[in-house]
N, C-alpha and C positions, 0 to 999 in steps of 0.2 A: 637016726644017729646024727649027732651034731659033729661038725668038723672042728678041728682045733682052733681054726681062725674064728669061727662064729662063737665058740665057747669063750675065747679071749675077749672078743668084742662085747659079748654080753656081760662078762665079768668086769670089764672096764666100765661099762655103762652103769652097772650097779654100784661099783666103788665110787664113781662120780656122783651118783644120786645120794649115797650115804654122806659123802663129804659136803655136798651142797646143804644138807640138813643138819650138819654137825656144828658144834660151837667153833670148830676150827675155821669155818667160813666167816663167822662173825669176827673172830680174831684177825683174820687176814684183812677184812674190810677196815677194822679199826687201825691196824698197823699201817695200811696204805694211807688212810686219812691223816694219821699222825705224821707220817713221813712227808706227805704233800704239804702239810702245814709248816713243818720244819723247813723244807726246801723253799717255801715261798718267803720265809723270813730271811733267807740267805741272800736274796736279791741276785739270783743266778740268771744267766742269760742262756738262750738256746744256742745250739751249734750253728744255726744259720746266722744268728746275730753276731756270734764270734767270728765266723768266716768273713762276714761283711766288714767288720772292723779290722780284721787282719789285712784284707785287701786294701782298705783305706790307708792303713799304716804303711803297707808296701809302696803304694803310690806316693805317699808323702815322703817317705825315705828317698825314693828315686828323684823326686823333685828337689828335695834338700840337696842331694849330691850334685845334681845339675846346677843349682844356684851356687853351691860352694865352688864348683869348677869355674863357673863364670866369674865369681868374685876374685878368685885367684888369678884368672886370666887378666882381668881389668887392673888388678893390683900390679901384675908384672909389667903391664903396658905403662902404667903411671910411673913406676920407679925407673924404667929404662929410658 
């Protein structure tokens, strides 16, 4: 007598086998290839690249704010 768990595992294995041999698998492969091709044309960047650029921007903003404060200080010295 088979247990419900082994029955479900066997059923899942058979369904996966049928799906691997069906036209649905080819359709999935074709869709993935088409999407990958479309994404490559969009000139997207990875999350890692985005995070690096966000960090560079944050450092640049901080430096700009420091320079603006320094210029304001120098200007106030010059006018007084």
